[in-house]
MARTOR-219823 format. One record per residue (C-alpha): residue in three letters; x, y, z; chain. Coordinates in pm, 1 decimal. Example, Ala and Ser with C-alpha at 12.3 -4.5 7.8 and 13.67 -1.06 7.14 Angstrom:
MARTOR-219823
+------+----------+----------+----------+-------+
: resn :       xx :       yy :       zz : chain :
+------+----------+----------+----------+-------+
:  ALA :   1230.0 :   -450.0 :    780.0 :     A :
:  SER :   1367.0 :   -106.0 :    714.0 :     A :
+------+----------+----------+----------+-------+
END
This chain:
MARTOR-219823
+------+----------+----------+----------+-------+
: resn :       xx :       yy :       zz : chain :
+------+----------+----------+----------+-------+
:  MET :   2393.7 :  -5949.5 :  10077.4 :     A :
:  LEU :   2543.3 :  -5704.7 :   9818.1 :     A :
:  SER :   2203.0 :  -5574.2 :   9708.0 :     A :
:  ILE :   2112.6 :  -5513.8 :  10070.5 :     A :
:  PHE :   2435.6 :  -5334.3 :  10136.8 :     A :
:  LEU :   2380.9 :  -5124.6 :   9818.6 :     A :
:  GLN :   2027.5 :  -5044.1 :   9913.6 :     A :
:  SER :   2132.8 :  -4947.0 :  10266.0 :     A :
:  THR :   2413.9 :  -4729.7 :  10124.3 :     A :
:  PHE :   2185.8 :  -4565.5 :   9872.8 :     A :
:  ASP :   1923.9 :  -4493.5 :  10144.9 :     A :
:  GLN :   2196.5 :  -4355.4 :  10368.9 :     A :
:  ILE :   2307.2 :  -4124.1 :  10095.1 :     A :
:  ILE :   1973.0 :  -4018.9 :   9978.4 :     A :
:  TYR :   1833.2 :  -3951.8 :  10320.1 :     A :
:  SER :   2137.4 :  -3785.5 :  10460.6 :     A :
:  ARG :   2077.9 :  -3433.7 :  10565.3 :     A :
:  PHE :   2266.4 :  -3122.3 :  10465.7 :     A :
:  GLN :   2157.1 :  -2770.1 :  10578.9 :     A :
:  GLY :   1827.2 :  -2915.5 :  10697.6 :     A :
:  ASN :   1735.6 :  -3091.9 :  10376.9 :     A :
:  THR :   1799.5 :  -3447.8 :  10254.4 :     A :
:  VAL :   1989.0 :  -3521.3 :   9941.1 :     A :
:  LEU :   1653.3 :  -3640.7 :   9788.3 :     A :
:  GLN :   1499.6 :  -3297.2 :   9844.1 :     A :
:  TYR :   1783.8 :  -3134.3 :   9670.0 :     A :
:  LEU :   1756.5 :  -3377.4 :   9378.9 :     A :
:  ILE :   1381.6 :  -3307.8 :   9354.5 :     A :
:  PHE :   1462.7 :  -2937.2 :   9354.6 :     A :
:  LEU :   1715.3 :  -2982.0 :   9079.3 :     A :
:  ALA :   1477.2 :  -3197.7 :   8882.4 :     A :
:  TYR :   1202.5 :  -2932.5 :   8895.2 :     A :
:  LEU :   1459.8 :  -2669.0 :   8794.8 :     A :
:  ILE :   1609.3 :  -2877.2 :   8517.6 :     A :
:  GLY :   1266.4 :  -2990.5 :   8411.9 :     A :
:  GLY :   1146.6 :  -2630.1 :   8372.7 :     A :
:  ILE :   1454.1 :  -2555.5 :   8158.3 :     A :
:  VAL :   1406.2 :  -2865.6 :   7942.9 :     A :
:  ILE :   1029.9 :  -2805.8 :   7903.9 :     A :
:  GLY :   1104.3 :  -2441.1 :   7812.9 :     A :
:  ARG :   1353.0 :  -2541.1 :   7561.8 :     A :
:  ILE :   1116.9 :  -2794.0 :   7404.6 :     A :
:  LEU :    829.4 :  -2539.5 :   7403.2 :     A :
:  TYR :   1059.2 :  -2280.6 :   7239.6 :     A :
:  PHE :   1154.2 :  -2546.6 :   6976.8 :     A :
:  VAL :    789.6 :  -2643.1 :   6916.9 :     A :
:  LEU :    683.3 :  -2277.4 :   6878.0 :     A :
:  LYS :    976.2 :  -2192.2 :   6657.8 :     A :
:  LYS :    966.5 :  -2501.5 :   6439.7 :     A :
:  TYR :    600.9 :  -2604.5 :   6409.6 :     A :
:  VAL :    368.1 :  -2345.6 :   6542.2 :     A :
:  ARG :    534.5 :  -2061.7 :   6330.5 :     A :
:  ARG :    506.7 :  -2285.8 :   6023.2 :     A :
:  ILE :    125.0 :  -2312.3 :   6091.0 :     A :
:  THR :     76.9 :  -1944.5 :   6161.4 :     A :
:  ARG :    257.8 :  -1848.4 :   5827.5 :     A :
:  ASN :     -7.7 :  -2034.5 :   5631.4 :     A :
:  THR :   -296.2 :  -1845.8 :   5781.0 :     A :
:  LYS :   -457.3 :  -1540.1 :   5610.9 :     A :
:  THR :   -402.1 :  -1306.5 :   5905.1 :     A :
:  ASN :    -66.8 :  -1208.2 :   6060.1 :     A :
:  ILE :   -210.2 :  -1143.8 :   6407.7 :     A :
:  ASP :   -123.7 :  -1498.9 :   6512.1 :     A :
:  ASP :    240.6 :  -1458.4 :   6388.5 :     A :
:  ILE :    269.8 :  -1136.0 :   6592.7 :     A :
:  VAL :    128.1 :  -1309.7 :   6908.4 :     A :
:  ILE :    371.5 :  -1599.6 :   6872.8 :     A :
:  ASP :    656.7 :  -1373.5 :   6816.4 :     A :
:  MET :    575.5 :  -1171.4 :   7124.3 :     A :
:  ILE :    512.2 :  -1453.9 :   7370.9 :     A :
:  GLU :    753.7 :  -1731.4 :   7281.4 :     A :
:  GLU :   1059.3 :  -1621.0 :   7469.1 :     A :
:  PRO :    878.4 :  -1471.5 :   7775.9 :     A :
:  LEU :    665.5 :  -1787.8 :   7785.4 :     A :
:  VAL :    978.0 :  -2005.3 :   7800.1 :     A :
:  ALA :   1112.7 :  -1781.7 :   8079.6 :     A :
:  LEU :    789.9 :  -1820.9 :   8273.8 :     A :
:  VAL :    815.5 :  -2202.5 :   8246.2 :     A :
:  VAL :   1159.8 :  -2196.7 :   8403.3 :     A :
:  ILE :   1035.0 :  -1964.9 :   8685.0 :     A :
:  VAL :    748.7 :  -2199.6 :   8755.7 :     A :
:  GLY :    989.5 :  -2486.1 :   8770.8 :     A :
:  PHE :   1213.5 :  -2295.7 :   9014.2 :     A :
:  TYR :    904.7 :  -2206.4 :   9216.6 :     A :
:  PHE :    776.6 :  -2561.8 :   9259.1 :     A :
:  GLY :   1139.2 :  -2678.9 :   9316.9 :     A :
:  TYR :   1228.5 :  -2460.7 :   9606.5 :     A :
:  HIS :    895.0 :  -2551.5 :   9770.1 :     A :
:  GLN :   1024.8 :  -2908.3 :   9800.8 :     A :
:  LEU :   1291.7 :  -2781.3 :  10041.8 :     A :
:  THR :   1274.8 :  -2711.1 :  10401.5 :     A :
:  LEU :   1400.9 :  -2358.1 :  10422.2 :     A :
:  GLY :   1449.0 :  -2104.7 :  10695.5 :     A :
:  SER :   1231.2 :  -1801.3 :  10691.4 :     A :
:  ARG :   1507.8 :  -1578.4 :  10559.0 :     A :
:  ILE :   1605.8 :  -1809.2 :  10274.3 :     A :
:  TYR :   1234.3 :  -1881.2 :  10192.7 :     A :
:  LYS :   1168.2 :  -1499.5 :  10170.6 :     A :
:  LEU :   1477.3 :  -1460.5 :   9956.9 :     A :
:  PHE :   1363.1 :  -1733.9 :   9715.9 :     A :
:  THR :   1008.4 :  -1587.5 :   9707.6 :     A :
:  HIS :   1126.3 :  -1243.1 :   9649.0 :     A :
:  THR :   1367.5 :  -1362.8 :   9376.1 :     A :
:  THR :   1080.0 :  -1556.6 :   9208.5 :     A :
:  ASP :    852.2 :  -1261.2 :   9220.7 :     A :
:  SER :   1121.8 :  -1035.4 :   9081.9 :     A :
:  PHE :   1195.2 :  -1271.8 :   8788.6 :     A :
:  PHE :    817.2 :  -1287.4 :   8725.2 :     A :
:  THR :    792.5 :   -909.9 :   8722.7 :     A :
:  ILE :   1082.1 :   -886.6 :   8486.6 :     A :
:  THR :    928.5 :  -1135.9 :   8258.2 :     A :
:  ILE :    597.7 :   -957.4 :   8241.8 :     A :
:  ALA :    776.2 :   -620.0 :   8184.9 :     A :
:  TRP :    972.5 :   -788.5 :   7903.3 :     A :
:  LEU :    658.3 :   -914.9 :   7751.9 :     A :
:  VAL :    486.2 :   -574.6 :   7765.3 :     A :
:  ILE :    798.1 :   -408.1 :   7618.6 :     A :
:  ARG :    785.6 :   -668.8 :   7330.8 :     A :
:  VAL :    420.9 :   -595.5 :   7275.2 :     A :
:  VAL :    467.5 :   -219.8 :   7263.2 :     A :
:  ASP :    762.5 :   -260.7 :   7023.4 :     A :
:  ARG :    573.1 :   -492.5 :   6795.9 :     A :
:  ILE :    269.2 :   -254.9 :   6789.0 :     A :
:  LEU :    478.3 :     50.3 :   6708.1 :     A :
:  ALA :    672.6 :   -142.5 :   6440.8 :     A :
:  SER :    352.3 :   -271.6 :   6293.0 :     A :
:  TYR :    195.0 :     74.4 :   6295.0 :     A :
:  ARG :    500.3 :    219.2 :   6123.6 :     A :
:  SER :    511.4 :    -61.4 :   5867.9 :     A :
:  ARG :    144.2 :    -31.8 :   5789.8 :     A :
:  ARG :    187.5 :    354.7 :   5747.9 :     A :
:  THR :    478.1 :    311.5 :   5514.0 :     A :
:  HIS :    283.8 :     50.5 :   5308.5 :     A :
:  LEU :    -18.5 :    285.5 :   5277.7 :     A :
:  THR :    173.7 :    596.4 :   5189.2 :     A :
:  GLU :    533.0 :    658.9 :   5070.9 :     A :
:  GLU :    513.2 :   1013.8 :   5212.1 :     A :
:  LYS :    814.1 :   1096.8 :   5427.3 :     A :
:  ASN :    713.0 :   1232.8 :   5766.5 :     A :
:  GLU :    995.2 :   1321.9 :   5994.0 :     A :
:  LEU :    763.1 :   1361.4 :   6274.4 :     A :
:  TYR :    667.6 :    997.9 :   6271.2 :     A :
:  ASP :   1039.2 :    908.1 :   6233.4 :     A :
:  HIS :   1117.5 :   1112.1 :   6548.3 :     A :
:  VAL :    819.3 :   1044.7 :   6763.6 :     A :
:  LEU :    775.2 :    677.6 :   6723.0 :     A :
:  PRO :   1140.7 :    583.1 :   6832.2 :     A :
:  LEU :   1113.7 :    845.3 :   7111.7 :     A :
:  SER :    778.2 :    700.3 :   7228.6 :     A :
:  ARG :    935.1 :    347.8 :   7226.2 :     A :
:  LYS :   1227.2 :    467.3 :   7438.2 :     A :
:  ILE :   1007.8 :    660.9 :   7691.9 :     A :
:  ILE :    778.3 :    360.7 :   7736.9 :     A :
:  ARG :   1076.8 :    122.0 :   7776.7 :     A :
:  PHE :   1240.4 :    353.8 :   8031.3 :     A :
:  THR :    917.9 :    395.7 :   8220.8 :     A :
:  LEU :    849.6 :     19.0 :   8240.8 :     A :
:  ILE :   1214.9 :    -48.1 :   8340.4 :     A :
:  VAL :   1182.1 :    203.7 :   8622.9 :     A :
:  ILE :    850.1 :     68.8 :   8741.1 :     A :
:  THR :    993.1 :   -277.3 :   8733.3 :     A :
:  PHE :   1304.3 :   -176.0 :   8930.4 :     A :
:  ILE :   1067.4 :    -13.6 :   9194.1 :     A :
:  ILE :    850.1 :   -319.0 :   9216.9 :     A :
:  ILE :   1157.6 :   -547.3 :   9266.5 :     A :
:  ILE :   1287.9 :   -330.0 :   9541.4 :     A :
:  ASN :    951.4 :   -327.1 :   9702.7 :     A :
:  ASN :    947.0 :   -711.8 :   9680.5 :     A :
:  PHE :   1263.3 :   -728.0 :   9883.7 :     A :
:  GLY :   1099.5 :   -528.2 :  10151.0 :     A :
:  TYR :   1269.6 :   -190.5 :  10107.9 :     A :
:  ASN :   1076.4 :    130.6 :  10139.6 :     A :
:  VAL :   1029.1 :    287.4 :   9797.3 :     A :
:  THR :    823.2 :    584.6 :   9904.5 :     A :
:  SER :   1125.6 :    817.6 :   9931.0 :     A :
:  LEU :   1258.1 :    686.0 :   9601.0 :     A :
:  VAL :    923.4 :    751.6 :   9423.0 :     A :
:  ALA :    913.4 :   1104.5 :   9578.1 :     A :
:  SER :   1261.7 :   1175.8 :   9465.6 :     A :
:  LEU :   1178.7 :   1061.9 :   9115.9 :     A :
:  GLY :    864.3 :   1282.1 :   9128.2 :     A :
:  ILE :   1061.8 :   1585.4 :   9233.0 :     A :
:  GLY :   1329.6 :   1515.0 :   8972.6 :     A :
:  GLY :   1066.7 :   1459.3 :   8697.1 :     A :
:  LEU :    896.1 :   1789.2 :   8792.3 :     A :
:  ALA :   1227.9 :   1977.3 :   8777.5 :     A :
:  VAL :   1307.9 :   1823.7 :   8427.7 :     A :
:  ALA :    951.3 :   1907.2 :   8310.7 :     A :
:  LEU :    980.7 :   2263.3 :   8414.0 :     A :
:  ALA :   1324.8 :   2308.5 :   8258.0 :     A :
:  ALA :   1209.1 :   2149.4 :   7934.3 :     A :
:  GLN :    865.2 :   2300.0 :   7924.8 :     A :
:  GLU :    888.0 :   2451.3 :   7571.5 :     A :
:  LEU :   1036.2 :   2133.3 :   7437.8 :     A :
:  LEU :    766.6 :   1913.4 :   7601.1 :     A :
:  LYS :    495.7 :   2138.8 :   7464.4 :     A :
:  ASN :    636.3 :   2107.5 :   7118.3 :     A :
:  ILE :    668.9 :   1727.1 :   7153.9 :     A :
:  PHE :    304.0 :   1696.8 :   7272.5 :     A :
:  GLY :    198.5 :   1934.9 :   6998.0 :     A :
:  GLY :    377.1 :   1702.6 :   6749.0 :     A :
:  ILE :    186.7 :   1401.4 :   6893.7 :     A :
:  THR :   -139.4 :   1596.9 :   6844.6 :     A :
:  ILE :    -41.1 :   1668.4 :   6492.2 :     A :
:  ILE :     11.6 :   1298.0 :   6436.0 :     A :
:  SER :   -334.1 :   1204.7 :   6567.3 :     A :
:  ASP :   -525.5 :   1490.3 :   6388.1 :     A :
:  ARG :   -319.2 :   1492.4 :   6067.3 :     A :
:  PRO :   -420.6 :   1841.1 :   5965.5 :     A :
:  PHE :   -156.9 :   1838.4 :   5681.6 :     A :
:  GLY :    120.6 :   1634.9 :   5525.9 :     A :
:  LEU :    434.1 :   1704.6 :   5343.5 :     A :
:  GLY :    380.3 :   1890.2 :   5024.8 :     A :
:  ASP :     39.4 :   2028.4 :   5134.7 :     A :
:  TYR :    -26.8 :   2394.3 :   5062.6 :     A :
:  VAL :   -150.1 :   2551.7 :   5391.8 :     A :
:  GLU :   -217.6 :   2870.8 :   5572.0 :     A :
:  ILE :    -86.3 :   2885.9 :   5936.3 :     A :
:  ASN :    -58.2 :   3193.8 :   6150.3 :     A :
:  ASN :   -103.2 :   3414.8 :   5841.9 :     A :
:  PHE :    180.2 :   3233.3 :   5662.8 :     A :
:  GLU :     83.9 :   3067.3 :   5338.7 :     A :
:  GLY :    294.6 :   2808.7 :   5155.8 :     A :
:  VAL :    401.3 :   2445.4 :   5115.3 :     A :
:  ILE :    494.5 :   2215.0 :   5408.5 :     A :
:  GLU :    855.4 :   2115.8 :   5343.4 :     A :
:  GLU :    953.8 :   1949.0 :   5667.8 :     A :
:  ILE :    767.7 :   1812.6 :   5972.6 :     A :
:  GLY :    992.3 :   1770.2 :   6274.4 :     A :
:  LEU :    965.3 :   1677.8 :   6638.2 :     A :
:  ARG :    987.5 :   2037.8 :   6760.4 :     A :
:  SER :    860.2 :   2232.7 :   6463.7 :     A :
:  ILE :    748.4 :   2238.7 :   6098.8 :     A :
:  ARG :    907.1 :   2432.9 :   5809.5 :     A :
:  LEU :    690.2 :   2608.0 :   5554.5 :     A :
:  LYS :    817.9 :   2753.0 :   5225.1 :     A :
:  THR :    604.5 :   3062.9 :   5140.8 :     A :
:  TYR :    494.6 :   3160.2 :   4796.3 :     A :
:  GLU :    762.3 :   3423.5 :   4805.3 :     A :
:  GLY :   1035.1 :   3164.4 :   4854.7 :     A :
:  PHE :   1098.6 :   3218.9 :   5228.9 :     A :
:  VAL :   1122.3 :   2934.7 :   5468.3 :     A :
:  VAL :    919.6 :   2988.4 :   5798.0 :     A :
:  THR :    979.0 :   2772.5 :   6105.2 :     A :
:  ILE :    666.8 :   2727.6 :   6323.1 :     A :
:  PRO :    671.8 :   2553.4 :   6656.7 :     A :
:  ASN :    439.8 :   2255.8 :   6687.0 :     A :
:  HIS :    260.7 :   2392.3 :   6995.2 :     A :
:  LEU :    153.2 :   2707.4 :   6807.0 :     A :
:  ILE :     -6.9 :   2494.2 :   6536.2 :     A :
:  THR :   -225.9 :   2303.4 :   6795.7 :     A :
:  GLU :   -343.3 :   2652.7 :   6921.8 :     A :
:  THR :   -437.4 :   2819.4 :   6596.1 :     A :
:  SER :   -654.6 :   2740.5 :   6292.8 :     A :
:  VAL :   -497.2 :   2564.4 :   5990.2 :     A :
:  LYS :   -631.4 :   2607.7 :   5644.9 :     A :
:  ASN :   -531.6 :   2308.7 :   5427.7 :     A :
:  PHE :   -585.8 :   2380.3 :   5050.6 :     A :
:  ASN :   -504.0 :   2022.9 :   4950.3 :     A :
:  ARG :   -796.3 :   1849.2 :   5138.4 :     A :
:  TYR :  -1045.7 :   1911.2 :   4855.7 :     A :
:  LYS :   -983.6 :   1916.4 :   4488.1 :     A :
:  VAL :  -1282.8 :   2135.3 :   4406.2 :     A :
:  THR :  -1325.5 :   2466.9 :   4584.4 :     A :
:  ARG :  -1562.5 :   2761.7 :   4572.8 :     A :
:  LEU :  -1471.3 :   3078.0 :   4395.4 :     A :
:  ILE :  -1671.9 :   3385.9 :   4511.0 :     A :
:  PHE :  -1629.8 :   3744.1 :   4395.6 :     A :
:  THR :  -1844.5 :   4060.4 :   4312.4 :     A :
:  ILE :  -1879.7 :   4289.1 :   4015.0 :     A :
:  GLY :  -2021.4 :   4636.5 :   4043.5 :     A :
:  LEU :  -2229.0 :   4786.7 :   3753.5 :     A :
:  THR :  -2290.7 :   5157.8 :   3710.7 :     A :
:  TYR :  -2622.2 :   5305.1 :   3828.4 :     A :
:  GLY :  -2699.7 :   5395.4 :   3471.4 :     A :
:  MET :  -2769.0 :   5033.6 :   3387.6 :     A :
:  THR :  -3119.4 :   4945.2 :   3268.8 :     A :
:  ASP :  -3297.9 :   4629.4 :   3370.7 :     A :
:  ARG :  -3233.9 :   4468.0 :   3037.3 :     A :
:  GLN :  -2857.5 :   4550.5 :   3060.7 :     A :
:  ILE :  -2834.6 :   4390.4 :   3404.6 :     A :
:  VAL :  -3001.5 :   4077.2 :   3264.6 :     A :
:  THR :  -2759.4 :   4094.1 :   2970.3 :     A :
:  ALA :  -2460.7 :   4134.9 :   3214.4 :     A :
:  LYS :  -2566.7 :   3832.7 :   3400.0 :     A :
:  ARG :  -2597.0 :   3631.4 :   3081.8 :     A :
:  LEU :  -2249.0 :   3738.4 :   2975.0 :     A :
:  VAL :  -2096.5 :   3642.5 :   3310.8 :     A :
:  GLU :  -2245.0 :   3294.6 :   3275.2 :     A :
:  GLU :  -2106.8 :   3257.6 :   2922.3 :     A :
:  SER :  -1766.9 :   3365.2 :   3049.5 :     A :
:  LEU :  -1780.3 :   3097.1 :   3322.4 :     A :
:  ASN :  -1886.6 :   2843.8 :   3068.8 :     A :
:  ASN :  -1584.1 :   2918.7 :   2845.9 :     A :
:  THR :  -1326.4 :   2912.5 :   3132.3 :     A :
:  LYS :  -1117.0 :   2598.2 :   3199.2 :     A :
:  ARG :  -1142.8 :   2441.2 :   3545.8 :     A :
:  VAL :  -1470.4 :   2599.1 :   3621.0 :     A :
:  VAL :  -1737.6 :   2333.7 :   3709.0 :     A :
:  LYS :  -2049.9 :   2380.8 :   3488.9 :     A :
:  GLY :  -2381.0 :   2397.1 :   3665.6 :     A :
:  THR :  -2243.8 :   2531.4 :   3993.5 :     A :
:  TYR :  -2295.7 :   2904.8 :   3923.6 :     A :
:  GLU :  -2458.3 :   3165.8 :   4135.4 :     A :
:  ILE :  -2507.6 :   3494.3 :   3965.8 :     A :
:  GLU :  -2730.7 :   3729.0 :   4154.1 :     A :
:  PHE :  -2799.4 :   4106.5 :   4168.8 :     A :
:  ILE :  -2770.8 :   4134.6 :   4538.4 :     A :
:  ASN :  -2709.5 :   4498.1 :   4648.3 :     A :
:  PHE :  -2742.4 :   4870.3 :   4583.7 :     A :
:  GLY :  -2389.6 :   4979.3 :   4670.4 :     A :
:  ASP :  -2268.1 :   5324.9 :   4741.8 :     A :
:  PHE :  -2171.9 :   5369.4 :   4381.8 :     A :
:  SER :  -2254.5 :   5040.3 :   4204.4 :     A :
:  LEU :  -2517.6 :   4781.1 :   4148.4 :     A :
:  ASP :  -2349.9 :   4465.7 :   4274.2 :     A :
:  LEU :  -2352.2 :   4131.9 :   4106.4 :     A :
:  TYR :  -2267.7 :   3836.0 :   4332.8 :     A :
:  ILE :  -2088.3 :   3559.6 :   4142.5 :     A :
:  ALA :  -1989.5 :   3209.6 :   4283.5 :     A :
:  CYS :  -1879.5 :   2893.9 :   4107.2 :     A :
:  ASP :  -1687.4 :   2576.2 :   4179.6 :     A :
:  VAL :  -1343.6 :   2540.4 :   4025.4 :     A :
:  ALA :  -1135.9 :   2225.4 :   3996.7 :     A :
:  CYS :   -839.6 :   2357.6 :   4173.6 :     A :
:  ASN :   -744.8 :   2431.7 :   4526.4 :     A :
:  ILE :   -409.5 :   2600.2 :   4550.1 :     A :
:  PRO :   -424.4 :   2975.2 :   4570.7 :     A :
:  PRO :   -186.3 :   3048.7 :   4273.5 :     A :
:  LEU :   -404.5 :   2832.2 :   4053.0 :     A :
:  ARG :   -726.9 :   2984.1 :   4173.3 :     A :
:  ARG :   -578.6 :   3328.0 :   4092.4 :     A :
:  LYS :   -509.9 :   3210.8 :   3743.2 :     A :
:  VAL :   -872.2 :   3083.4 :   3706.1 :     A :
:  GLN :   -993.5 :   3429.2 :   3849.2 :     A :
:  ASP :   -775.8 :   3613.3 :   3602.8 :     A :
:  SER :   -920.3 :   3407.5 :   3312.2 :     A :
:  ILE :  -1271.3 :   3470.8 :   3426.9 :     A :
:  ASN :  -1215.4 :   3837.0 :   3479.0 :     A :
:  MET :  -1056.1 :   3884.0 :   3127.0 :     A :
:  LYS :  -1355.1 :   3714.9 :   2956.1 :     A :
:  ILE :  -1608.5 :   3917.0 :   3154.2 :     A :
:  LYS :  -1429.5 :   4247.2 :   3069.2 :     A :
:  GLN :  -1407.8 :   4158.8 :   2703.8 :     A :
:  ALA :  -1770.9 :   4065.5 :   2688.8 :     A :
:  PHE :  -1877.2 :   4378.0 :   2878.9 :     A :
:  ASP :  -1679.3 :   4605.8 :   2654.7 :     A :
:  LYS :  -1827.2 :   4448.9 :   2346.2 :     A :
:  GLU :  -2183.4 :   4508.6 :   2477.2 :     A :
:  GLY :  -2114.4 :   4854.8 :   2611.5 :     A :
:  ILE :  -2168.7 :   4752.6 :   2981.1 :     A :
:  ASP :  -1980.7 :   4967.6 :   3224.3 :     A :
:  ILE :  -1815.5 :   4840.6 :   3539.4 :     A :
:  ALA :  -1859.7 :   5085.9 :   3826.0 :     A :
:  PHE :  -1574.8 :   5274.0 :   3998.3 :     A :
:  PRO :  -1597.1 :   5499.4 :   4298.8 :     A :
:  THR :  -1774.7 :   5829.2 :   4202.2 :     A :
:  GLN :  -1910.0 :   6124.4 :   4395.4 :     A :
:  THR :  -2171.6 :   6381.6 :   4284.3 :     A :
:  ILE :  -2138.1 :   6733.5 :   4427.2 :     A :
:  GLU :  -2430.3 :   6969.6 :   4400.9 :     A :
:  TRP :  -2364.7 :   7334.6 :   4403.4 :     A :
:  LYS :  -2636.0 :   7581.6 :   4520.2 :     A :
:  ARG :  -2600.2 :   7950.4 :   4497.3 :     A :
:  ALA :  -2684.7 :   8132.4 :   4816.2 :     A :
:  ASP :  -2954.3 :   8398.6 :   4795.5 :     A :
:  SER :  -2802.6 :   8736.6 :   4795.3 :     A :
+------+----------+----------+----------+-------+
END
C-alpha cells in the first residue's frame, strides 16, 4: 500500500502542471541545460588536459593554434545546444517561444563573433611573432597598425553582431544602419587626410619599399629612414636635417632604395681633346682599365670603356663598372678614387682631358 501511495504521489507531482507544462517537462529542460553545461565543462577539461598535451608533441603549431581558438567557443556552443533542445521539450506560447528562439540565435551569433575575433587576434599575434622572429628590426608602423587593425576588426564585428541580435528580436535595423552609414561618412570626410595616411601606411607594410636604417631617395630628399610611423616617416638627410614625409605621398611617388642591392653600376664620361691620335685614345682606354683594376670596391670584369661620341669640344669616353657599394656617399668615394687614378695616369702619359673651348676665326673685309 505504501509503495502504491508513493507512486501515486510521485506521479501526481511529476505530472502536475504549472504554466502549461508538467514538472517532468521542466525537469527534462533542466536536464538538457545542466547536461550541456556538464558536457561543456568535460569537453573543456579534455581539450585543456589531454588534447593540448598531444598537440604540443606535434611538429607543427597549427593544431595548437586551432585548439586555442576553438576550445572556449566550442564549450559555449555545447551549452547553447543543450538550452536549444531543452526548451523544445516545453510547451510554450508563441511569444515565449519566439523569445527563447531569438535568445538562442543571439547567443549563437555572439559565440560565432567571439570565435572570429579570437581567430583574427591569433592570426595577428602569430604574424607579429613570426615577423619579430625573422627580423629584430624595429618598425613603428607595424607596432601601430597591427593593434589598430585588431581594434577596428573587433569593433566592426561587435557592431555587426549587435545589429544581427537586434534584427533577431524583430526590430527594424534599416534606420540604424543608415545612421551608422551617415555617421561613418561624416567621420571619414573629417579625417580624410588621416585615413589617407593610415591606408598609405598599410600599403607600405604590404609593399615594404624600405625599412628602418635604409638609405633612400623620396620626393628629392635623400637620407636614412629613422622612423616609420602610422601617419608619416622621418628621414634624416645627408646634411643632418630630419624630413617628415606623410605616408600617402610615399605611395604616390617613386622611391629609390639604395640598400636593396649590394652591387651597383657606376657610369660616367671623360672627354679627351680633339688633338688626340688614335693611338692615344687606345692608350687612354687602357689607362682607364688599369685605374679601375687598382681601385678598391670596383668589381673586375664588369667594365665598359667605349669611345662613343664626338662632342662639341671633346672626344667622349663612356665608362661603366660595377662597384661593391650602394650608398651614395660610398659611391662618391669610389668615384673620387677612380678619378684620381685616371688623372694621374693621364698626366704621366701626356693625355689631355678636354674642357670647353671655342675657336674664333677673324677675316679681314676687303677694302
